[in-house]
C-alpha positions as a Markdown table, in Angstrom:
| # | Residue | x | y | z |
|---|---|---|---|---|
| 1 | Met | 118.1 | 96.8 | 95.4 |
| 2 | Lys | 116.6 | 99.6 | 97.5 |
| 3 | Ser | 114.7 | 99.1 | 100.8 |
| 4 | Ile | 112.0 | 101.5 | 102.0 |
| 5 | Thr | 110.1 | 101.3 | 105.3 |
| 6 | Leu | 106.3 | 101.7 | 104.8 |
| 7 | Leu | 103.2 | 101.9 | 107.0 |
| 8 | Leu | 100.1 | 100.2 | 105.4 |
| 9 | Asn | 97.8 | 100.0 | 108.3 |
| 10 | Thr | 94.4 | 100.3 | 106.6 |
| 11 | Thr | 92.5 | 98.4 | 103.9 |
| 12 | Glu | 92.2 | 101.5 | 101.8 |
| 13 | Ser | 96.0 | 102.2 | 102.0 |
| 14 | Val | 96.8 | 98.7 | 100.8 |
| 15 | Lys | 94.4 | 99.0 | 97.8 |
| 16 | Ser | 95.8 | 102.4 | 96.9 |
| 17 | Phe | 99.4 | 101.2 | 97.3 |
| 18 | Val | 99.0 | 98.2 | 95.1 |
| 19 | Asn | 97.3 | 100.3 | 92.4 |
| 20 | Ile | 100.2 | 102.7 | 92.4 |
| 21 | Ile | 103.0 | 100.1 | 92.3 |
| 22 | Ser | 101.3 | 97.9 | 89.7 |
| 23 | Arg | 102.2 | 100.6 | 87.2 |
| 24 | Phe | 105.9 | 99.9 | 87.5 |
| 25 | Asp | 107.5 | 96.9 | 85.6 |
| 26 | Phe | 110.2 | 95.9 | 88.1 |
| 27 | Asp | 109.9 | 93.4 | 90.9 |
| 28 | Met | 109.1 | 94.4 | 94.4 |
| 29 | Asp | 108.7 | 92.4 | 97.6 |
| 30 | Leu | 107.3 | 93.3 | 101.0 |
| 31 | Arg | 109.0 | 92.0 | 104.1 |
| 32 | Cys | 107.6 | 91.9 | 107.6 |
| 33 | Gly | 109.9 | 90.0 | 110.0 |
| 34 | Arg | 110.7 | 86.7 | 108.4 |
| 35 | Tyr | 107.8 | 86.8 | 105.9 |
| 36 | Val | 108.3 | 88.0 | 102.3 |
| 37 | Val | 105.4 | 88.5 | 99.8 |
| 38 | Asp | 105.0 | 89.9 | 96.3 |
| 39 | Ala | 104.3 | 93.7 | 96.9 |
| 40 | Lys | 101.8 | 93.7 | 94.0 |
| 41 | Ser | 99.7 | 91.0 | 95.6 |
| 42 | Ile | 96.8 | 92.3 | 97.7 |
| 43 | Leu | 96.2 | 88.9 | 99.3 |
| 44 | Gly | 99.9 | 88.6 | 100.1 |
| 45 | Ile | 100.0 | 91.9 | 101.8 |
| 46 | Phe | 96.9 | 91.1 | 103.9 |
| 47 | Ser | 98.7 | 88.0 | 105.1 |
| 48 | Leu | 101.3 | 90.2 | 106.8 |
| 49 | Asp | 101.0 | 91.9 | 110.2 |
| 50 | Leu | 100.0 | 95.4 | 109.1 |
| 51 | Asn | 100.0 | 96.9 | 112.6 |
| 52 | Arg | 103.7 | 97.5 | 112.3 |
| 53 | Pro | 105.8 | 98.9 | 109.5 |
| 54 | Val | 106.8 | 96.7 | 106.6 |
| 55 | Val | 109.9 | 97.0 | 104.3 |
| 56 | Leu | 109.5 | 97.4 | 100.6 |
| 57 | Glu | 112.4 | 95.8 | 98.7 |
| 58 | Val | 112.6 | 97.3 | 95.2 |
| 59 | His | 114.7 | 95.3 | 92.7 |
| 60 | Cys | 115.7 | 98.2 | 90.5 |
| 61 | Asp | 118.4 | 100.8 | 90.7 |
| 62 | Asp | 116.5 | 103.8 | 89.4 |
| 63 | Cys | 113.3 | 104.0 | 91.4 |
| 64 | Asp | 113.0 | 107.7 | 92.1 |
| 65 | Glu | 109.6 | 108.0 | 90.4 |
| 66 | Leu | 108.3 | 105.1 | 92.5 |
| 67 | Ile | 109.4 | 106.7 | 95.7 |
| 68 | Lys | 107.6 | 109.9 | 94.8 |
| 69 | Ser | 104.5 | 108.0 | 94.0 |
| 70 | Ile | 104.4 | 106.2 | 97.3 |
| 71 | Ser | 105.7 | 109.0 | 99.5 |
| 72 | Gln | 102.5 | 109.1 | 101.5 |
| 73 | Tyr | 103.2 | 105.6 | 102.8 |
| 74 | Ile | 106.8 | 106.0 | 103.8 |
| 75 | Tyr | 107.4 | 105.5 | 107.5 |
| 76 | Gln | 109.8 | 108.0 | 109.1 |
C-alpha cells in the first residue's frame, strides 16, 4: 500500500481526479482525519473536509502510472 497526500479543494479538481483514477483497476481510499471513503466516489469525497489535504491510500504495489496521472493534485 502506498499513501500520497493530495489537495482537492475545488469541485472541478474533485471531478477531474475521480475521472483520472477511475481508469485504474485497483482499490483506492481517501482518508481525512478519522474518515475514510472510496476514492472513486464523488459523493464520498464531497463528504470530507476538502479545505485541508487528504491522504490517498493506494492498494497496489506498482502505481507509478497513477502517480504521474495525478501529479497536479499532490500536496508538497
